[in-house]
C-alpha positions in Angstrom: 90.9 60.3 40.2 91.8 63.4 42.0 90.6 66.5 43.3 91.9 70.4 44.8 92.4 70.3 48.2 94.5 68.2 51.1 92.2 68.5 53.9 90.2 65.9 54.1 86.2 65.6 55.1 84.3 65.2 58.0 84.5 61.3 59.0 87.5 60.8 56.6 91.2 59.8 57.6 94.5 61.1 56.9 94.6 59.4 53.7 91.2 60.2 52.9 89.9 56.6 53.1 86.8 56.0 55.1 84.0 53.1 56.0 82.4 51.5 53.2 79.7 50.8 55.5 78.6 48.2 53.1 75.2 47.0 55.6 74.6 50.5 54.7 73.5 49.8 50.9 69.7 49.7 50.7 67.5 47.3 48.9 67.3 50.1 45.7 70.9 50.7 45.2 72.1 47.0 45.1 69.5 46.7 42.5 70.8 49.5 40.8 74.0 47.4 40.6 72.3 44.8 39.3 70.5 46.3 36.5 74.0 47.8 35.5 75.9 44.7 36.2 73.6 42.4 34.1 73.6 44.4 31.1 77.2 44.8 31.3 77.6 41.6 31.4 75.8 41.0 28.3 77.7 42.9 26.6 80.8 42.7 26.9 81.6 39.3 25.8 83.5 40.3 22.8 84.2 43.4 23.3 86.3 43.5 26.1 89.5 41.6 27.2 90.0 38.5 27.9 92.1 39.8 31.4 88.9 41.7 31.7 87.2 39.6 31.6 88.1 36.7 33.6 88.7 39.1 36.2 85.3 39.5 36.2 85.2 36.1 36.8 87.5 35.5 39.0 86.0 38.4 41.4 82.8 37.3 41.1 81.2 40.8 41.1 77.7 40.1 40.5 77.0 37.9 43.5 74.8 39.7 46.4 74.8 43.5 44.4 77.5 45.8 45.0 80.9 44.0 46.2 81.4 44.2 50.0 85.0 45.5 49.8 86.6 43.3 52.3 85.7 40.2 50.6 87.1 40.8 47.3 90.0 42.3 48.9 90.4 38.9 50.0 90.1 37.3 46.7 92.9 40.2 45.3 94.7 39.4 47.7 95.3 36.8 46.6 95.8 37.6 43.0 98.1 39.9 43.1 97.9 41.8 46.1 96.0 44.8 45.4 92.7 46.1 47.4 90.2 49.1 47.2 89.4 51.6 49.8 86.8 53.6 49.8 86.7 57.1 49.6 84.2 59.9 49.9 84.8 61.0 46.3 87.7 62.4 44.6 90.6 63.0 46.3 93.8 65.1 45.9 96.5 63.6 43.2 99.1 62.8 46.2 96.8 60.6 47.9 95.6 59.0 44.5 99.2 58.3 43.5 100.4 57.3 47.0 97.1 54.9 47.2 97.9 53.3 43.7 101.7 53.2 44.1 101.2 51.1 47.1 98.7 49.2 45.2 94.9 50.2 46.4 92.7 52.1 44.4 90.6 54.7 45.5 87.2 53.8 45.5 83.9 56.0 46.1 81.2 53.8 47.6 78.7 56.3 46.4 76.3 54.4 43.5 74.4 56.4 41.0 70.1 56.9 40.8 68.0 54.6 38.6 67.6 57.5 36.4 71.6 58.0 35.5 71.9 54.8 34.4 73.9 56.3 31.3 75.6 58.9 32.1 77.0 60.3 35.8 79.9 62.8 35.3 81.5 61.8 39.5 82.6 58.6 39.3 80.3 55.8 41.6 80.9 52.4 43.2 79.8 50.8 39.7 82.4 52.7 37.7 84.9 52.4 40.5 85.3 48.3 40.5 82.7 47.0 37.9 85.2 49.5 36.1 88.7 49.5 36.6 88.6 46.4 39.4 88.6 43.1 37.1 91.7 44.5 36.0 93.9 45.1 38.6 93.4 41.0 39.0 95.8 41.2 35.5 100.1 40.7 37.1 100.8 43.2 34.1 98.7 45.1 34.8 98.1 45.2 38.5 102.3 46.7 38.1 101.5 48.9 35.8 98.7 50.4 37.8 101.3 50.6 40.5 104.4 52.7 38.4 102.0 55.3 37.5 101.1 56.4 41.0 105.3 55.7 41.5 105.3 57.9 37.8 102.4 60.7 39.7 104.4 61.4 42.3 107.5 62.4 40.8 105.3 64.2 37.8 103.7 66.1 40.8 107.4 67.1 41.7 108.5 67.9 38.0 105.2 70.0 38.0 103.8 67.4 34.3 100.9 66.0 35.7 98.5 67.3 33.3 101.3 65.1 30.5 100.9 61.9 33.0 97.2 62.6 33.4 96.3 62.4 29.4 98.4 58.2 30.0 96.1 57.4 32.8 92.6 58.7 30.1 94.1 57.2 27.1 94.9 53.4 28.8 93.4 53.2 32.5 90.2 54.7 31.1 88.9 54.7 27.7 92.5 52.0 26.0 91.7 49.8 23.7 94.1 46.4 23.1 95.0 45.1 20.0 94.2 41.2 19.7 94.6 38.4 17.1 90.2 38.5 16.6 89.8 42.6 16.9 90.5 45.0 19.1 89.3 44.7 22.7 88.2 46.8 25.6 90.3 47.7 29.0 89.7 50.5 29.5 87.3 51.4 33.0 85.5 54.5 31.3 85.1 52.1 28.1 83.4 48.7 29.5 81.6 50.4 32.7 79.7 52.3 29.8 76.9 50.9 27.7 76.5 53.6 24.7 81.0 53.7 25.1 81.2 50.1 25.0 79.3 50.3 21.5 80.9 53.7 20.2 84.7 53.0 21.3 84.5 49.6 18.7 81.8 50.4 16.3 81.4 54.1 16.0 83.2 55.4 12.4 82.7 58.4 14.3 86.6 58.2 16.5 90.6 57.8 14.9 92.1 54.5 16.5 95.5 55.2 16.7 98.3 52.8 17.4 100.2 53.7 21.5 102.9 55.6 21.2 104.1 57.2 25.0 104.8 60.8 23.8 102.0 61.1 21.4 99.0 60.0 23.9 101.3 62.4 26.0 100.4 65.1 23.7 97.3 64.3 23.4 94.3 66.6 24.9 91.2 65.2 25.6 87.3 65.0 26.5 85.7 64.6 29.9 82.4 65.5 28.4 81.4 62.9 25.7 82.8 60.2 23.8 86.4 60.2 22.8 87.7 61.4 20.1 90.5 59.1 19.6 91.7 56.3 21.1 94.8 54.8 21.4 95.5 50.9 20.7 98.1 49.0 23.0 99.6 45.7 21.1 99.6 43.9 24.4 99.3 45.0 28.7 103.3 43.8 27.9 103.6 46.7 26.4 102.6 49.1 28.3 104.1 48.5 31.2 107.6 48.5 29.1 106.8 51.9 28.1 106.0 53.3 31.5 108.6 51.6 32.8 111.2 54.3 32.7 112.9 57.4 33.6 110.2 60.0 32.1 113.1 62.5 32.9 114.1 62.7 28.8 110.6 62.6 27.7 109.2 65.3 29.7 111.9 67.6 28.8 111.1 67.7 25.1 107.2 67.6 26.4 107.8 70.9 27.9 109.6 72.2 24.0 106.6 70.9 22.3 103.1 71.8 21.3 99.5 69.9 22.2 98.5 67.2 19.1 94.6 68.6 18.3 92.6 65.5 19.4 91.0 64.8 16.6 94.8 64.6 14.1 96.4 62.0 12.7 100.1 62.8 12.3 102.7 61.3 9.8 103.9 59.1 12.0 100.7 57.5 13.8 100.1 53.8 13.5 96.1 54.0 12.0 93.8 51.6 12.9 90.8 53.5 12.3 90.7 57.1 10.8 87.6 58.5 12.1 84.9 60.2 10.3 84.7 62.7 13.3 80.6 63.0 12.3 80.0 62.5 16.1 81.8 65.7 17.3 81.3 67.8 15.0 77.7 67.4 14.7 77.9 67.9 19.1 79.7 71.2 18.2 
């Protein structure tokens, strides 16, 4: 999660981190976490990928309401060397990438209001911790996130951040995984959303296409509604392997090629589902 600007707000350290101040959460705020957790934990078995579900169990994010970062960091450090750091909100791109490159995940510490259970524009602690952190207990995905942070710092120097942001969006936030049992969710933006956990797998509207690195980086995305296309990786290892390369030549090709329309299906695409795009058309 990133934002423009380079001066930390009052109370934040030079790396934009703040104390979580877990003791300051109210009973009502803990109850919001519990409500969201219980709703998603009932829905996600058979929908979320095994790595996410295993991470959820390993960290036991249900106990005590909103998790204490200090507690889960002890467990995450033992598993993959990652930790969660509290930040006041969106942080500058360079700060965000530096945290990821050093195996630190920046998470907002505030939680949505009871009337905002189904939609919140800015990521809160439920999206950031419930959505993102379980996958960071998987060694392969943990390596991918670190590699993404390192790649982000290089992309800033090359002026290619808009292309790399699409990779994050269509994998870390809204990625699907192919399994012998069918498509499963691993993206944080899906697993933390009750409605999109259903839409992403069941609705006939969106395209579901096989992951191709260059194709993904040429595809715009929606920030205001359900996605019109989801990209499906064959495995977490395949995702990591695709990104452990010098992107210099790829960025050169991207600079010479245009975007692919968000709802388009290209001749070389692996098509899991050719969507009707009915949902997007109805909202237009």
